[in-house]
Structures are given as C-alpha cells and as structure tokens.
N, C-alpha and C positions, 0 to 999 in steps of 0.2 A: 824578427821584431824591427820596430821602426827604431832608428837611430841617426841622429844627426851628429856629426863629428868636426870641429871647426880647428883650424890651424892657419897660421901665417902671421899671427899677431907679434907684436915685438916694441922695440924701442926705435924710433926714427926722429931724426931733427926737423924743424918745422921747414915746411916746403917740400919735404921728402915724400916717398909714395911707398906703399904696401899693398900686398895684395892676400885677400884673406880666402880661404876656401872652406867649404862645407860639403865634406862628404855624406852620403844619405846612402842608407841601407834598408831593406825592409818594404820599400816601395819606389816606384819611379816618379821621379822629380819632374818630368815632362806633362804630366797628369796633373799638376796641383801648382797653385801660386806659392812661392817662395819668398822670404823675406829676410832682410837685415835689420836688428836693432841695436841700439847702444845704450849704455847705463853709466854715467858719469859719477863719482863719488858724491852722494847727498842729493842727486837728481833722478827724476822718473826715467824709466826705461822708454826710448822715443825710437820711432820708425825711422829707417835711414833710407832704405830702398826696396822696392818690390817688384818682383817679376811674375807675372800669369802664366797660366798654362798655355797661352797663344802666343807669348813672348812680349807682350806689352811691359811697360817699365813704367816705373813712378819713383820721384826722389823728394827728399824733404828739400824744401828751398834751401836751407844752408848748405847743401851740398851738391847742388845741381850746377853742372857744368865741371865738376872737380872728381865725384865718384861715378862710377859705372857697375852695374848688377848684371852678370850675365850667368849662364851655363852652358854646360857640356853634357848632354845626353846620353852619349856613349860612357862617360865617367861617372854620370849620376851624380855630379858635382855643381854647387853652386859658387860663384865668385863674387866678389867685391874689390874692385880695383879702386884704391883710394889714392888720388894725387894732390900735391899741395896741401898736405896736411897741417893744420893748426894746432898750438897747444891745447885750446880748449876742446879739442876733439879726442883727448885723452878720455879713454871709457874701457868699458868691457864690451865686446861686440859680440851679439848672438845671432845664431840662423834659428828660423822659425818656418815650421810648416802647420799646414791644417790639413791631416790625413785620415780621412774616415770619420770624420766629426770629433776629432780630437788635436788639440794642439800640441806640437811638440818642440822642445827647444834644445839646442846644443848647450854643450857645456860653457861655452864662452872662451873668448879669447884676449887678452889683453892687449890694448894697444896704448902705447905710451909717446908722445909727442914733446920731445924735449931737446934742448941744446945742452 
C-alpha cells in the first residue's frame, strides 16, 4: 500500500537549518511529482516546494533561495533542506504525492523555530 512517512522535524533557533525526509513505500517516487506543504496554527495549508517526475522544482516565493527540495531514487525518499529558518515558519510540514489518481499525505512533522 502507498505510505508516506515524514521525519526530521524538531526545534531549531532562528537562522538555523533542518532537513526533512519523506520515506515512500508502495510506489516509486521518481514516476510522480512530490510536494512539501506546511500548515501553521490558524492558517491554511500552503505549498512550499514541488519536484516533478523529470526533476524540475518549484518553490513558494517566501522560501526561494533558502529551501531545497530533492529526492534520492535509490532510497525512494524525498527531502526538504531548510536553511535560515524564521520564527514565522513554525508549522507542521507535510509530504504529498498524487499516485494512481489519489492524493496521499504523510502524517506531518512539527517544525518549531524559536529562540
């Protein structure tokens, strides 16, 4: 069955870095577009970054130059490298895939940016 399992969240200081992982099972990530979303308290879930099956990437304007989405096909894992983190980026971060006509979400991982 399709499953996305996120990890790597935690508490970091402003200006710090964090690397999130999304381990996929039940499908091959290289065949599909994969995305990272985040949802802060009281806010709507927003798209942060996307990587297509051909390797093209897109980012929200607010994270361009600081975040990098990538994948390791051998490990069937998608990553989100986050640098220069800001307190307002505290949120639950989710991995998303659209596989065989269905949308799948990971359970989410909490990222807290605070001094």
